[in-house]
PQR file with spaces between the fields and no chain letter, atoms N, CA, C, O and H, PARSE charges and radii, in Angstrom:
ATOM       1  N    MET     1      43.483   24.773   -4.806 -0.4000 1.5000
ATOM       2  CA   MET     1      42.966   24.157   -3.720 -0.0000 2.0000
ATOM       3  C    MET     1      43.250   23.601   -2.628  0.5500 1.7000
ATOM       4  O    MET     1      44.010   22.633   -2.632 -0.5500 1.4000
ATOM       5  N    ASP     2      42.764   24.033   -1.580 -0.4000 1.5000
ATOM       6  CA   ASP     2      43.305   23.398   -0.180 -0.0000 2.0000
ATOM       7  C    ASP     2      42.343   22.871   -0.103  0.5500 1.7000
ATOM       8  O    ASP     2      41.291   23.505   -0.024 -0.5500 1.4000
ATOM       9  H    ASP     2      42.146   24.819   -1.577  0.4000 1.0000
ATOM      10  N    LEU     3      42.400   21.076   -0.099 -0.4000 1.5000
ATOM      11  CA   LEU     3      41.325   20.354    0.970 -0.0000 2.0000
ATOM      12  C    LEU     3      41.742   20.019    1.982  0.5500 1.7000
ATOM      13  O    LEU     3      41.327   18.906    2.303 -0.5500 1.4000
ATOM      14  H    LEU     3      43.255   20.561   -0.164  0.4000 1.0000
ATOM      15  N    SER     4      42.473   20.525    2.756 -0.4000 1.5000
ATOM      16  CA   SER     4      42.771   20.305    4.402 -0.0000 2.0000
ATOM      17  C    SER     4      41.827   20.696    5.014  0.5500 1.7000
ATOM      18  O    SER     4      41.680   20.436    6.208 -0.5500 1.4000
ATOM      19  H    SER     4      42.810   21.429    2.496  0.4000 1.0000
ATOM      20  N    LYS     5      40.949   21.440    4.287 -0.4000 1.5000
ATOM      21  CA   LYS     5      40.287   22.671    5.099 -0.0000 2.0000
ATOM      22  C    LYS     5      38.710   21.981    4.625  0.5500 1.7000
ATOM      23  O    LYS     5      38.334   21.538    3.540 -0.5500 1.4000
ATOM      24  H    LYS     5      41.069   21.652    3.317  0.4000 1.0000
ATOM      25  N    LYS     6      38.084   22.101    5.807 -0.4000 1.5000
ATOM      26  CA   LYS     6      36.433   21.562    5.573 -0.0000 2.0000
ATOM      27  C    LYS     6      35.523   22.831    5.321  0.5500 1.7000
ATOM      28  O    LYS     6      35.411   23.855    5.994 -0.5500 1.4000
ATOM      29  H    LYS     6      38.389   22.461    6.688  0.4000 1.0000
ATOM      30  N    SER     7      34.799   22.381    3.934 -0.4000 1.5000
ATOM      31  CA   SER     7      34.075   23.349    2.831 -0.0000 2.0000
ATOM      32  C    SER     7      33.099   22.870    2.241  0.5500 1.7000
ATOM      33  O    SER     7      33.330   21.682    2.015 -0.5500 1.4000
ATOM      34  H    SER     7      34.890   21.548    3.387  0.4000 1.0000
ATOM      35  N    ALA     8      32.329   23.111    1.949 -0.4000 1.5000
ATOM      36  CA   ALA     8      31.417   23.154    1.076 -0.0000 2.0000
ATOM      37  C    ALA     8      31.712   22.930   -0.445  0.5500 1.7000
ATOM      38  O    ALA     8      31.423   21.972   -1.162 -0.5500 1.4000
ATOM      39  H    ALA     8      32.141   24.076    2.132  0.4000 1.0000
ATOM      40  N    GLU     9      32.397   24.136   -0.739 -0.4000 1.5000
ATOM      41  CA   GLU     9      33.295   24.272   -2.041 -0.0000 2.0000
ATOM      42  C    GLU     9      34.400   23.363   -2.126  0.5500 1.7000
ATOM      43  O    GLU     9      34.763   23.068   -3.265 -0.5500 1.4000
ATOM      44  H    GLU     9      32.632   24.914   -0.157  0.4000 1.0000
ATOM      45  N    ASN    10      35.142   22.749   -0.939 -0.4000 1.5000
ATOM      46  CA   ASN    10      35.687   21.604   -1.305 -0.0000 2.0000
ATOM      47  C    ASN    10      35.193   20.335   -1.757  0.5500 1.7000
ATOM      48  O    ASN    10      35.699   19.671   -2.661 -0.5500 1.4000
ATOM      49  H    ASN    10      34.847   22.989   -0.014  0.4000 1.0000
ATOM      50  N    VAL    11      33.756   19.904   -0.804 -0.4000 1.5000
ATOM      51  CA   VAL    11      33.073   18.893   -0.887 -0.0000 2.0000
ATOM      52  C    VAL    11      32.915   18.809   -2.619  0.5500 1.7000
ATOM      53  O    VAL    11      33.382   17.881   -3.279 -0.5500 1.4000
ATOM      54  H    VAL    11      33.344   20.443   -0.069  0.4000 1.0000
ATOM      55  N    GLU    12      32.079   20.102   -3.264 -0.4000 1.5000
ATOM      56  CA   GLU    12      31.742   20.461   -4.364 -0.0000 2.0000
ATOM      57  C    GLU    12      32.865   20.209   -5.184  0.5500 1.7000
ATOM      58  O    GLU    12      32.772   19.331   -6.041 -0.5500 1.4000
ATOM      59  H    GLU    12      31.700   20.856   -2.727  0.4000 1.0000
ATOM      60  N    TYR    13      33.909   20.848   -5.049 -0.4000 1.5000
ATOM      61  CA   TYR    13      35.065   20.532   -6.018 -0.0000 2.0000
ATOM      62  C    TYR    13      35.564   18.665   -6.065  0.5500 1.7000
ATOM      63  O    TYR    13      35.790   17.995   -7.073 -0.5500 1.4000
ATOM      64  H    TYR    13      33.985   21.562   -4.352  0.4000 1.0000
ATOM      65  N    MET    14      35.597   18.372   -5.097 -0.4000 1.5000
ATOM      66  CA   MET    14      35.802   16.998   -4.970 -0.0000 2.0000
ATOM      67  C    MET    14      35.121   16.020   -5.761  0.5500 1.7000
ATOM      68  O    MET    14      35.545   15.307   -6.671 -0.5500 1.4000
ATOM      69  H    MET    14      35.414   18.916   -4.278  0.4000 1.0000
ATOM      70  N    ILE    15      33.805   16.136   -5.161 -0.4000 1.5000
ATOM      71  CA   ILE    15      32.628   15.587   -6.150 -0.0000 2.0000
ATOM      72  C    ILE    15      32.888   15.792   -7.347  0.5500 1.7000
ATOM      73  O    ILE    15      33.277   14.730   -7.834 -0.5500 1.4000
ATOM      74  H    ILE    15      33.461   16.715   -4.422  0.4000 1.0000
ATOM      75  N    GLU    16      32.878   16.761   -8.234 -0.4000 1.5000
ATOM      76  CA   GLU    16      33.339   17.213   -9.409 -0.0000 2.0000
ATOM      77  C    GLU    16      34.347   16.166  -10.356  0.5500 1.7000
ATOM      78  O    GLU    16      34.185   15.531  -11.398 -0.5500 1.4000
ATOM      79  H    GLU    16      32.562   17.623   -7.838  0.4000 1.0000
ATOM      80  N    LYS    17      35.169   16.308   -9.648 -0.4000 1.5000
ATOM      81  CA   LYS    17      36.567   15.764  -10.030 -0.0000 2.0000
ATOM      82  C    LYS    17      36.190   14.493   -9.848  0.5500 1.7000
ATOM      83  O    LYS    17      36.628   13.869  -10.815 -0.5500 1.4000
ATOM      84  H    LYS    17      35.301   16.824   -8.802  0.4000 1.0000
ATOM      85  N    ILE    18      35.528   13.667   -9.023 -0.4000 1.5000
ATOM      86  CA   ILE    18      35.271   11.995   -9.007 -0.0000 2.0000
ATOM      87  C    ILE    18      34.627   11.832  -10.242  0.5500 1.7000
ATOM      88  O    ILE    18      35.298   11.318  -11.138 -0.5500 1.4000
ATOM      89  H    ILE    18      35.172   14.173   -8.237  0.4000 1.0000
ATOM      90  N    LYS    19      33.262   12.219  -10.527 -0.4000 1.5000
ATOM      91  CA   LYS    19      32.547   12.318  -11.534 -0.0000 2.0000
ATOM      92  C    LYS    19      32.987   12.253  -13.086  0.5500 1.7000
ATOM      93  O    LYS    19      32.715   11.404  -13.935 -0.5500 1.4000
ATOM      94  H    LYS    19      32.717   12.637   -9.800  0.4000 1.0000
ATOM      95  N    ASP    20      33.956   13.735  -13.197 -0.4000 1.5000
ATOM      96  CA   ASP    20      35.059   13.670  -13.718 -0.0000 2.0000
ATOM      97  C    ASP    20      35.732   12.763  -14.364  0.5500 1.7000
ATOM      98  O    ASP    20      35.494   12.500  -15.542 -0.5500 1.4000
ATOM      99  H    ASP    20      34.177   14.424  -12.507  0.4000 1.0000
ATOM     100  N    LYS    21      36.613   12.203  -13.695 -0.4000 1.5000
ATOM     101  CA   LYS    21      37.436   11.024  -13.360 -0.0000 2.0000
ATOM     102  C    LYS    21      36.739    9.630  -14.110  0.5500 1.7000
ATOM     103  O    LYS    21      37.328    8.881  -14.889 -0.5500 1.4000
ATOM     104  H    LYS    21      36.806   12.416  -12.737  0.4000 1.0000
ATOM     105  N    LEU    22      35.160    9.495  -13.592 -0.4000 1.5000
ATOM     106  CA   LEU    22      35.062    8.088  -13.299 -0.0000 2.0000
ATOM     107  C    LEU    22      33.963    8.018  -14.789  0.5500 1.7000
ATOM     108  O    LEU    22      33.529    6.981  -15.289 -0.5500 1.4000
ATOM     109  H    LEU    22      34.681   10.104  -12.960  0.4000 1.0000
ATOM     110  N    LYS    23      33.712    9.371  -15.248 -0.4000 1.5000
ATOM     111  CA   LYS    23      32.936    9.699  -16.121 -0.0000 2.0000
ATOM     112  C    LYS    23      31.517    8.913  -15.882  0.5500 1.7000
ATOM     113  O    LYS    23      30.999    8.014  -16.544 -0.5500 1.4000
ATOM     114  H    LYS    23      34.064   10.213  -14.841  0.4000 1.0000
ATOM     115  N    VAL    24      31.135    9.495  -14.847 -0.4000 1.5000
ATOM     116  CA   VAL    24      29.789    8.727  -14.622 -0.0000 2.0000
ATOM     117  C    VAL    24      28.709    9.420  -15.808  0.5500 1.7000
ATOM     118  O    VAL    24      28.905   10.400  -16.527 -0.5500 1.4000
ATOM     119  H    VAL    24      31.555   10.226  -14.309  0.4000 1.0000
ATOM     120  N    MET    25      27.664    8.638  -15.729 -0.4000 1.5000
ATOM     121  CA   MET    25      26.838    9.005  -17.053 -0.0000 2.0000
ATOM     122  C    MET    25      25.581    9.635  -16.126  0.5500 1.7000
ATOM     123  O    MET    25      25.234   10.765  -16.470 -0.5500 1.4000
ATOM     124  H    MET    25      27.505    7.842  -15.145  0.4000 1.0000
ATOM     125  N    ASN    26      25.155    9.283  -15.459 -0.4000 1.5000
ATOM     126  CA   ASN    26      23.767    9.721  -14.810 -0.0000 2.0000
ATOM     127  C    ASN    26      24.233   10.889  -13.718  0.5500 1.7000
ATOM     128  O    ASN    26      24.145   10.619  -12.521 -0.5500 1.4000
ATOM     129  H    ASN    26      25.436    8.365  -15.180  0.4000 1.0000
ATOM     130  N    LEU    27      24.574   11.785  -14.009 -0.4000 1.5000
ATOM     131  CA   LEU    27      25.205   13.225  -13.302 -0.0000 2.0000
ATOM     132  C    LEU    27      24.552   13.448  -12.416  0.5500 1.7000
ATOM     133  O    LEU    27      25.081   13.966  -11.433 -0.5500 1.4000
ATOM     134  H    LEU    27      24.646   12.005  -14.982  0.4000 1.0000
ATOM     135  N    GLY    28      23.133   13.146  -12.408 -0.4000 1.5000
ATOM     136  CA   GLY    28      21.965   13.579  -11.450 -0.0000 2.0000
ATOM     137  C    GLY    28      22.442   12.471  -10.381  0.5500 1.7000
ATOM     138  O    GLY    28      21.548   12.292   -9.553 -0.5500 1.4000
ATOM     139  H    GLY    28      22.703   12.725  -13.207  0.4000 1.0000
ATOM     140  N    ALA    29      23.176   11.956  -10.231 -0.4000 1.5000
ATOM     141  CA   ALA    29      22.881   10.757   -9.189 -0.0000 2.0000
ATOM     142  C    ALA    29      23.751   10.980   -7.784  0.5500 1.7000
ATOM     143  O    ALA    29      23.673   10.627   -6.607 -0.5500 1.4000
ATOM     144  H    ALA    29      23.902   12.101  -10.903  0.4000 1.0000
ATOM     145  N    ILE    30      24.491   11.657   -8.495 -0.4000 1.5000
ATOM     146  CA   ILE    30      26.076   12.287   -7.810 -0.0000 2.0000
ATOM     147  C    ILE    30      25.671   13.642   -7.552  0.5500 1.7000
ATOM     148  O    ILE    30      25.603   14.262   -8.613 -0.5500 1.4000
ATOM     149  H    ILE    30      24.554   11.944   -9.451  0.4000 1.0000
ATOM     150  N    LYS    31      25.334   14.441   -6.402 -0.4000 1.5000
ATOM     151  CA   LYS    31      25.468   15.748   -6.413 -0.0000 2.0000
ATOM     152  C    LYS    31      25.753   16.307   -4.942  0.5500 1.7000
ATOM     153  O    LYS    31      25.252   15.876   -3.903 -0.5500 1.4000
ATOM     154  H    LYS    31      25.390   13.937   -5.540  0.4000 1.0000
ATOM     155  N    PRO    32      26.851   17.575   -5.099 -0.5600 1.5000
ATOM     156  CA   PRO    32      27.882   17.985   -4.061  0.2800 2.0000
ATOM     157  C    PRO    32      26.941   17.827   -3.025  0.5500 1.7000
ATOM     158  O    PRO    32      27.207   17.205   -1.996 -0.5500 1.4000
ATOM     159  N    SER    33      25.401   18.584   -3.341 -0.4000 1.5000
ATOM     160  CA   SER    33      24.629   18.527   -2.478 -0.0000 2.0000
ATOM     161  C    SER    33      24.312   17.311   -1.113  0.5500 1.7000
ATOM     162  O    SER    33      23.973   17.389    0.068 -0.5500 1.4000
ATOM     163  H    SER    33      25.185   19.089   -4.176  0.4000 1.0000
ATOM     164  N    HIS    34      24.628   16.288   -2.019 -0.4000 1.5000
ATOM     165  CA   HIS    34      23.985   15.065   -1.231 -0.0000 2.0000
ATOM     166  C    HIS    34      25.147   14.581   -0.336  0.5500 1.7000
ATOM     167  O    HIS    34      25.228   13.423    0.074 -0.5500 1.4000
ATOM     168  H    HIS    34      24.903   16.224   -2.979  0.4000 1.0000
ATOM     169  N    PHE    35      26.034   15.548   -0.066 -0.4000 1.5000
ATOM     170  CA   PHE    35      27.034   15.118    0.835 -0.0000 2.0000
ATOM     171  C    PHE    35      27.293   16.067    1.424  0.5500 1.7000
ATOM     172  O    PHE    35      27.447   17.112    0.791 -0.5500 1.4000
ATOM     173  H    PHE    35      25.968   16.488   -0.399  0.4000 1.0000
ATOM     174  N    ASP    36      27.446   16.054    2.941 -0.4000 1.5000
ATOM     175  CA   ASP    36      28.019   17.690    3.972 -0.0000 2.0000
ATOM     176  C    ASP    36      29.415   17.309    4.037  0.5500 1.7000
ATOM     177  O    ASP    36      30.221   16.673    3.358 -0.5500 1.4000
ATOM     178  H    ASP    36      27.321   15.206    3.455  0.4000 1.0000
ATOM     179  N    GLU    37      29.371   18.068    5.326 -0.4000 1.5000
ATOM     180  CA   GLU    37      31.132   18.243    5.292 -0.0000 2.0000
ATOM     181  C    GLU    37      31.439   16.924    7.016  0.5500 1.7000
ATOM     182  O    GLU    37      32.516   16.838    7.605 -0.5500 1.4000
ATOM     183  H    GLU    37      28.717   18.584    5.878  0.4000 1.0000
ATOM     184  N    ASN    38      30.429   16.301    7.311 -0.4000 1.5000
ATOM     185  CA   ASN    38      30.608   15.462    8.303 -0.0000 2.0000
ATOM     186  C    ASN    38      31.303   14.260    7.794  0.5500 1.7000
ATOM     187  O    ASN    38      31.953   13.613    8.615 -0.5500 1.4000
ATOM     188  H    ASN    38      29.553   16.371    6.833  0.4000 1.0000
ATOM     189  N    MET    39      31.261   13.807    6.391 -0.4000 1.5000
ATOM     190  CA   MET    39      31.983   12.893    5.514 -0.0000 2.0000
ATOM     191  C    MET    39      32.909   13.291    5.280  0.5500 1.7000
ATOM     192  O    MET    39      33.691   12.521    4.721 -0.5500 1.4000
ATOM     193  H    MET    39      30.733   14.333    5.724  0.4000 1.0000
ATOM     194  N    TYR    40      33.285   14.447    5.509 -0.4000 1.5000
ATOM     195  CA   TYR    40      34.508   15.250    4.636 -0.0000 2.0000
ATOM     196  C    TYR    40      35.489   14.011    4.872  0.5500 1.7000
ATOM     197  O    TYR    40      35.246   13.233    3.950 -0.5500 1.4000
ATOM     198  H    TYR    40      32.650   15.072    5.963  0.4000 1.0000
ATOM     199  N    GLU    41      36.509   13.463    5.705 -0.4000 1.5000
ATOM     200  CA   GLU    41      37.278   12.696    5.555 -0.0000 2.0000
ATOM     201  C    GLU    41      37.255   11.357    4.776  0.5500 1.7000
ATOM     202  O    GLU    41      38.230   10.874    4.200 -0.5500 1.4000
ATOM     203  H    GLU    41      36.706   14.095    6.455  0.4000 1.0000
ATOM     204  N    GLU    42      36.027   10.828    4.835 -0.4000 1.5000
ATOM     205  CA   GLU    42      35.789    9.395    3.898 -0.0000 2.0000
ATOM     206  C    GLU    42      35.913    9.989    2.340  0.5500 1.7000
ATOM     207  O    GLU    42      36.430    9.417    1.380 -0.5500 1.4000
ATOM     208  H    GLU    42      35.235   11.220    5.302  0.4000 1.0000
ATOM     209  N    LEU    43      35.265   11.345    2.375 -0.4000 1.5000
ATOM     210  CA   LEU    43      35.490   11.504    0.784 -0.0000 2.0000
ATOM     211  C    LEU    43      36.552   12.101    0.364  0.5500 1.7000
ATOM     212  O    LEU    43      36.689   12.049   -0.859 -0.5500 1.4000
ATOM     213  H    LEU    43      34.845   11.810    3.155  0.4000 1.0000
ATOM     214  N    THR    44      37.539   12.776    1.067 -0.4000 1.5000
ATOM     215  CA   THR    44      38.652   12.451    0.895 -0.0000 2.0000
ATOM     216  C    THR    44      39.256   11.565    0.385  0.5500 1.7000
ATOM     217  O    THR    44      39.814   11.485   -0.709 -0.5500 1.4000
ATOM     218  H    THR    44      37.428   12.819    2.060  0.4000 1.0000
ATOM     219  N    GLU    45      39.111   10.682    1.433 -0.4000 1.5000
ATOM     220  CA   GLU    45      39.753    9.309    1.012 -0.0000 2.0000
ATOM     221  C    GLU    45      39.771    8.670   -0.374  0.5500 1.7000
ATOM     222  O    GLU    45      40.636    7.975   -0.906 -0.5500 1.4000
ATOM     223  H    GLU    45      38.657   10.747    2.321  0.4000 1.0000
ATOM     224  N    ILE    46      38.407    9.156   -0.883 -0.4000 1.5000
ATOM     225  CA   ILE    46      37.973    8.500   -1.867 -0.0000 2.0000
ATOM     226  C    ILE    46      38.163    9.385   -2.980  0.5500 1.7000
ATOM     227  O    ILE    46      38.322    8.833   -4.069 -0.5500 1.4000
ATOM     228  H    ILE    46      37.705    9.721   -0.451  0.4000 1.0000
ATOM     229  N    TYR    47      38.181   10.589   -2.946 -0.4000 1.5000
ATOM     230  CA   TYR    47      38.933   11.353   -3.818 -0.0000 2.0000
ATOM     231  C    TYR    47      40.217   11.052   -4.261  0.5500 1.7000
ATOM     232  O    TYR    47      40.568   10.791   -5.411 -0.5500 1.4000
ATOM     233  H    TYR    47      38.052   11.038   -2.062  0.4000 1.0000
ATOM     234  N    GLU    48      41.121   11.132   -2.893 -0.4000 1.5000
ATOM     235  CA   GLU    48      42.208   10.673   -3.486 -0.0000 2.0000
ATOM     236  C    GLU    48      42.694    9.734   -4.281  0.5500 1.7000
ATOM     237  O    GLU    48      43.195   10.028   -5.366 -0.5500 1.4000
ATOM     238  H    GLU    48      40.836   11.344   -1.959  0.4000 1.0000
ATOM     239  N    MET    49      42.596    8.329   -3.788 -0.4000 1.5000
ATOM     240  CA   MET    49      42.040    6.946   -4.292 -0.0000 2.0000
ATOM     241  C    MET    49      41.785    7.322   -5.717  0.5500 1.7000
ATOM     242  O    MET    49      42.712    7.161   -6.510 -0.5500 1.4000
ATOM     243  H    MET    49      42.189    8.090   -2.907  0.4000 1.0000
ATOM     244  N    VAL    50      40.817    7.730   -6.080 -0.4000 1.5000
ATOM     245  CA   VAL    50      40.533    8.194   -7.605 -0.0000 2.0000
ATOM     246  C    VAL    50      41.471    8.690   -8.338  0.5500 1.7000
ATOM     247  O    VAL    50      41.653    8.106   -9.406 -0.5500 1.4000
ATOM     248  H    VAL    50      40.063    7.860   -5.436  0.4000 1.0000
ATOM     249  N    MET    51      42.432    9.998   -8.002 -0.4000 1.5000
ATOM     250  CA   MET    51      42.720   10.684   -8.616 -0.0000 2.0000
ATOM     251  C    MET    51      43.970    9.805   -8.728  0.5500 1.7000
ATOM     252  O    MET    51      44.485    9.752   -9.845 -0.5500 1.4000
ATOM     253  H    MET    51      42.284   10.473   -7.135  0.4000 1.0000
ATOM     254  N    ARG    52      44.503    9.140   -7.779 -0.4000 1.5000
ATOM     255  CA   ARG    52      45.642    8.057   -8.039 -0.0000 2.0000
ATOM     256  C    ARG    52      45.651    7.141   -9.050  0.5500 1.7000
ATOM     257  O    ARG    52      46.714    6.912   -9.628 -0.5500 1.4000
ATOM     258  H    ARG    52      44.084    9.183   -6.872  0.4000 1.0000
ATOM     259  N    LYS    53      44.304    6.384   -9.467 -0.4000 1.5000
ATOM     260  CA   LYS    53      44.141    5.444  -10.469 -0.0000 2.0000
ATOM     261  C    LYS    53      43.724    6.188  -11.898  0.5500 1.7000
ATOM     262  O    LYS    53      43.012    7.193  -11.887 -0.5500 1.4000
ATOM     263  H    LYS    53      43.441    6.569   -8.997  0.4000 1.0000
ATOM     264  N    ASN    54      44.224    5.612  -13.111 -0.4000 1.5000
ATOM     265  CA   ASN    54      43.934    5.910  -14.472 -0.0000 2.0000
ATOM     266  C    ASN    54      42.713    5.081  -14.707  0.5500 1.7000
ATOM     267  O    ASN    54      41.661    5.584  -15.101 -0.5500 1.4000
ATOM     268  H    ASN    54      44.802    4.796  -13.120  0.4000 1.0000
ATOM     269  N    THR    55      42.843    3.953  -14.491 -0.4000 1.5000
ATOM     270  CA   THR    55      41.489    3.182  -15.062 -0.0000 2.0000
ATOM     271  C    THR    55      41.057    2.655  -13.924  0.5500 1.7000
ATOM     272  O    THR    55      41.558    2.893  -12.825 -0.5500 1.4000
ATOM     273  H    THR    55      43.697    3.544  -14.171  0.4000 1.0000
ATOM     274  N    PHE    56      40.029    1.852  -14.151 -0.4000 1.5000
ATOM     275  CA   PHE    56      39.038    1.325  -12.667 -0.0000 2.0000
ATOM     276  C    PHE    56      38.042   -0.006  -13.529  0.5500 1.7000
ATOM     277  O    PHE    56      37.269   -0.004  -14.487 -0.5500 1.4000
ATOM     278  H    PHE    56      39.622    1.658  -15.044  0.4000 1.0000
ATOM     279  N    SER    57      38.523   -0.956  -12.669 -0.4000 1.5000
ATOM     280  CA   SER    57      37.702   -2.071  -13.488 -0.0000 2.0000
ATOM     281  C    SER    57      36.065   -1.576  -12.837  0.5500 1.7000
ATOM     282  O    SER    57      35.811   -0.645  -12.073 -0.5500 1.4000
ATOM     283  H    SER    57      39.151   -0.957  -11.891  0.4000 1.0000
ATOM     284  N    THR    58      34.896   -2.837  -13.623 -0.4000 1.5000
ATOM     285  CA   THR    58      33.566   -2.968  -13.285 -0.0000 2.0000
ATOM     286  C    THR    58      33.475   -3.147  -11.624  0.5500 1.7000
ATOM     287  O    THR    58      33.193   -2.400  -10.687 -0.5500 1.4000
ATOM     288  H    THR    58      35.102   -3.594  -14.244  0.4000 1.0000
ATOM     289  N    SER    59      33.763   -4.169  -11.732 -0.4000 1.5000
ATOM     290  CA   SER    59      34.014   -3.626   -9.744 -0.0000 2.0000
ATOM     291  C    SER    59      34.056   -2.908   -8.798  0.5500 1.7000
ATOM     292  O    SER    59      33.259   -2.737   -7.876 -0.5500 1.4000
ATOM     293  H    SER    59      33.992   -4.776  -12.493  0.4000 1.0000
ATOM     294  N    GLU    60      35.649   -2.178   -9.180 -0.4000 1.5000
ATOM     295  CA   GLU    60      35.671   -0.890   -8.214 -0.0000 2.0000
ATOM     296  C    GLU    60      34.886    0.351   -9.015  0.5500 1.7000
ATOM     297  O    GLU    60      34.806    1.436   -8.439 -0.5500 1.4000
ATOM     298  H    GLU    60      36.296   -2.316   -9.929  0.4000 1.0000
ATOM     299  N    MET    61      34.500    0.240   -9.904 -0.4000 1.5000
ATOM     300  CA   MET    61      33.158    1.186  -10.185 -0.0000 2.0000
ATOM     301  C    MET    61      31.965    1.100   -9.043  0.5500 1.7000
ATOM     302  O    MET    61      31.531    1.953   -8.268 -0.5500 1.4000
ATOM     303  H    MET    61      34.564   -0.641  -10.372  0.4000 1.0000
ATOM     304  N    GLN    62      31.616   -0.288   -9.262 -0.4000 1.5000
ATOM     305  CA   GLN    62      30.817   -0.735   -8.518 -0.0000 2.0000
ATOM     306  C    GLN    62      30.686   -0.301   -7.213  0.5500 1.7000
ATOM     307  O    GLN    62      29.672    0.206   -6.732 -0.5500 1.4000
ATOM     308  H    GLN    62      31.969   -0.981   -9.892  0.4000 1.0000
ATOM     309  N    ALA    63      31.989   -0.563   -6.515 -0.4000 1.5000
ATOM     310  CA   ALA    63      32.297   -0.501   -4.671 -0.0000 2.0000
ATOM     311  C    ALA    63      32.173    1.340   -4.773  0.5500 1.7000
ATOM     312  O    ALA    63      31.480    1.978   -3.981 -0.5500 1.4000
ATOM     313  H    ALA    63      32.812   -0.976   -6.906  0.4000 1.0000
ATOM     314  N    LEU    64      32.939    1.953   -5.834 -0.4000 1.5000
ATOM     315  CA   LEU    64      32.620    3.545   -5.517 -0.0000 2.0000
ATOM     316  C    LEU    64      31.328    3.967   -5.352  0.5500 1.7000
ATOM     317  O    LEU    64      30.930    4.625   -4.391 -0.5500 1.4000
ATOM     318  H    LEU    64      33.502    1.435   -6.478  0.4000 1.0000
ATOM     319  N    ALA    65      30.460    3.476   -6.578 -0.4000 1.5000
ATOM     320  CA   ALA    65      29.409    4.106   -6.382 -0.0000 2.0000
ATOM     321  C    ALA    65      28.764    3.817   -5.326  0.5500 1.7000
ATOM     322  O    ALA    65      28.273    4.759   -4.705 -0.5500 1.4000
ATOM     323  H    ALA    65      30.783    2.941   -7.359  0.4000 1.0000
ATOM     324  N    GLU    66      28.581    2.442   -4.818 -0.4000 1.5000
ATOM     325  CA   GLU    66      28.161    2.441   -3.273 -0.0000 2.0000
ATOM     326  C    GLU    66      28.708    2.949   -1.681  0.5500 1.7000
ATOM     327  O    GLU    66      28.090    3.184   -0.643 -0.5500 1.4000
ATOM     328  H    GLU    66      28.980    1.676   -5.322  0.4000 1.0000
ATOM     329  N    GLU    67      30.012    2.988   -2.001 -0.4000 1.5000
ATOM     330  CA   GLU    67      30.739    3.810   -1.064 -0.0000 2.0000
ATOM     331  C    GLU    67      30.435    5.328   -1.071  0.5500 1.7000
ATOM     332  O    GLU    67      30.678    5.914   -0.016 -0.5500 1.4000
ATOM     333  H    GLU    67      30.515    2.798   -2.844  0.4000 1.0000
ATOM     334  N    LEU    68      30.015    5.943   -1.943 -0.4000 1.5000
ATOM     335  CA   LEU    68      29.754    7.103   -2.212 -0.0000 2.0000
ATOM     336  C    LEU    68      28.143    7.214   -1.924  0.5500 1.7000
ATOM     337  O    LEU    68      27.648    8.292   -1.594 -0.5500 1.4000
ATOM     338  H    LEU    68      29.817    5.468   -2.800  0.4000 1.0000
ATOM     339  N    GLY    69      27.407    6.091   -2.063 -0.4000 1.5000
ATOM     340  CA   GLY    69      25.904    5.927   -1.850 -0.0000 2.0000
ATOM     341  C    GLY    69      25.949    6.166    0.023  0.5500 1.7000
ATOM     342  O    GLY    69      25.415    7.070    0.665 -0.5500 1.4000
ATOM     343  H    GLY    69      27.809    5.216   -2.331  0.4000 1.0000
ATOM     344  N    ASN    70      26.630    5.216    0.440 -0.4000 1.5000
ATOM     345  CA   ASN    70      26.675    5.180    1.929 -0.0000 2.0000
ATOM     346  C    ASN    70      27.194    6.742    2.819  0.5500 1.7000
ATOM     347  O    ASN    70      27.192    6.957    4.031 -0.5500 1.4000
ATOM     348  H    ASN    70      27.064    4.481   -0.082  0.4000 1.0000
ATOM     349  N    LEU    71      27.531    7.477    1.893 -0.4000 1.5000
ATOM     350  CA   LEU    71      28.122    8.884    2.340 -0.0000 2.0000
ATOM     351  C    LEU    71      26.900    9.965    2.138  0.5500 1.7000
ATOM     352  O    LEU    71      26.478   10.768    2.971 -0.5500 1.4000
ATOM     353  H    LEU    71      27.533    7.302    0.908  0.4000 1.0000
ATOM     354  N    ARG    72      26.631    9.836    1.327 -0.4000 1.5000
ATOM     355  CA   ARG    72      25.457   10.324    1.180 -0.0000 2.0000
ATOM     356  C    ARG    72      24.297   10.718    2.308  0.5500 1.7000
ATOM     357  O    ARG    72      23.845    9.796    2.986 -0.5500 1.4000
ATOM     358  H    ARG    72      26.974    9.184    0.651  0.4000 1.0000
ATOM     359  N    LYS    73      23.839   11.988    2.508 -0.4000 1.5000
ATOM     360  CA   LYS    73      23.417   13.129    3.528 -0.0000 2.0000
ATOM     361  C    LYS    73      22.073   11.490    3.943  0.5500 1.7000
ATOM     362  O    LYS    73      22.032   10.564    3.133 -0.5500 1.4000
ATOM     363  H    LYS    73      24.207   12.737    1.957  0.4000 1.0000
ATOM     364  N    GLN    74      21.272   11.463    5.081 -0.4000 1.5000
ATOM     365  CA   GLN    74      20.479   10.650    5.104 -0.0000 2.0000
ATOM     366  C    GLN    74      18.803   11.522    4.899  0.5500 1.7000
ATOM     367  O    GLN    74      17.762   10.865    4.888 -0.5500 1.4000
ATOM     368  H    GLN    74      21.305   12.215    5.740  0.4000 1.0000
């Protein structure tokens, strides 16, 4: 997957991988349709950070959830 290209498919891929890695319980809370390509760079940064880490503290999980919330479409 070439994540250097902005596309709806890449947004969906990154969101699904983030959800898998963070083991998000409320899967309906984070949907690829909530994000668009305007925030692609920010989403890519979050994706890369999440993929680098193996574990997350509670405060890190909360911060990631807040940041993803900030990136959602208005």
